[in-house]
N, C-alpha and C positions, 0 to 999 in steps of 0.2 A: 238806351243810354240813360244813366241815372243823373239826377241833378248834381251830385257830387262829381261825377266824371265831366259834366259840362263845365262846372266851376273850375275844375283843375285845368281843363283845356283853355278856358278864358284867361286864367292866371299865366299859364305858360305862353299863350299868344301875346299877352300884354307885355311880358318880359322879353319877348323875342324881337328881332329886327324886321320881321315881315309886316306888311301893312294890310294884307287881306288873307283870309283863310275860309275855305268852304269844305264841309264834311257832309257827305250824304250816306245815310245807311238805309236799310229797307224800311225803318220806322220814322226817320226824321231827316231834316236837312238843317245844318247849323252854318250860318255865315257870319264871320266876324270881320270888322274893318277898323282901321285906325285913321286918325287925322280928321280934317274938316269934312263934314257931310256935304255932299253935292246933290242938290235937288234937281231933278230934270226940269227943263224949261216947260212952263205951262203952255198949252196950245193957245192960239189967238182967240180972244173972246172969253177966256176962262180966267177967273180971278186967281191971283197967287194964293198959295196956302197961308192960313193964319199963322202968326208967330207961335213958336213953340211955348208950351206951358213953362212957367218958372220952375227952376230946379227945386226938388224937395228940400226942406230944411233938415239938416242932419240931426240924428237923435242926440240928446244931451249926453255928454261924456260923464262917466262916474267920477266923483271927487276922490283924489288920492291915487297913488301908484297902482297900476294893474299889470297882471300877467296877461299878455295878449296872445292871440292865436298866431302860431308861427307859420301856418299854411291854411289853405282852404280845406275844410273837412268837417267831420262830425265830432262834436265834443262829447266825451264820456267822463263822468265824475268817478267811476269805479272800473275795476278791471273786468267785471262780469255783471250781468243784470242782478244777480242775487248776492253780489259781494258788497261789503261796506265801502263807502266812498273813500277816496284817497285822503281827502281833507274835508273838514267841516268848519263852519264859522266858529271862530274862537280858538282854533287849533294853532299851536306854535310849531313852525316848521323850520328845518335847517336848509341852508343854501344847498341846492342840488337835489333836494328831496322831490320825488314825483308828486305832483299835485293833481294831475288829470291826464287823460289820453286824448289824442287826436287821431282819427282814422281818415286816411286819404288813399284812394286807389287800393283798397283792401289791405293796407299796411297800417299797423298801429305805431304811433309815435308818442313817446313819453314827453310830457311838458314838466319842466323842473322849476322849483322856486329859485328866483334870481339872487336871493339873500336870506339870511335868517329873518323871519318875519312872523306876524300873526295874521291869520286869514280873517278879513273883515266881511267879505261877501262873495258868494258864488253868483256870478252874473249871467250864466247861461244854464239852460235846462239840460238835463241829461238827454243825449241823442239829438241835440240841436245842430243844425247845419250852420257853420260860422265861416266868415271870410277872413282872409289874411289881415291881421292887425285888430280884429274885434277884441274888446276886453272880455276876458274869461273869469278872472278872479281878482278882486280888489284886496290889497294887503296893507299892513302897516309895518314898517321896518322895526326891527328890534325884538 
């Protein structure tokens, strides 16, 4: 099972109404759960577990509007490894123009420009695994 397949399962699980999920294959076991975590009671004479570490600080968000990942998958800046990228920094693109590809579950999905704009930054590396909502490309309208 690839990381991409695991992330897709996690996304679908999160969006579903079920609260627990377990998948076992010959290579691995994946267990997912929603809601408050319930820790088993500690046996008598054993100290309770220490408090959980603080949540990590989220990465700084890029300044300005961004095209974000519409799904969990792999980001591709070009249609093939030897092809030119769809867009480069400084390019002016039209609304609906393809700016990158996202691959999920062996299916390619085009990501389009939301408006007429100028590309200011490509925020992901080609072949990077991204999550739903991750910023991909920063742009300036107009």
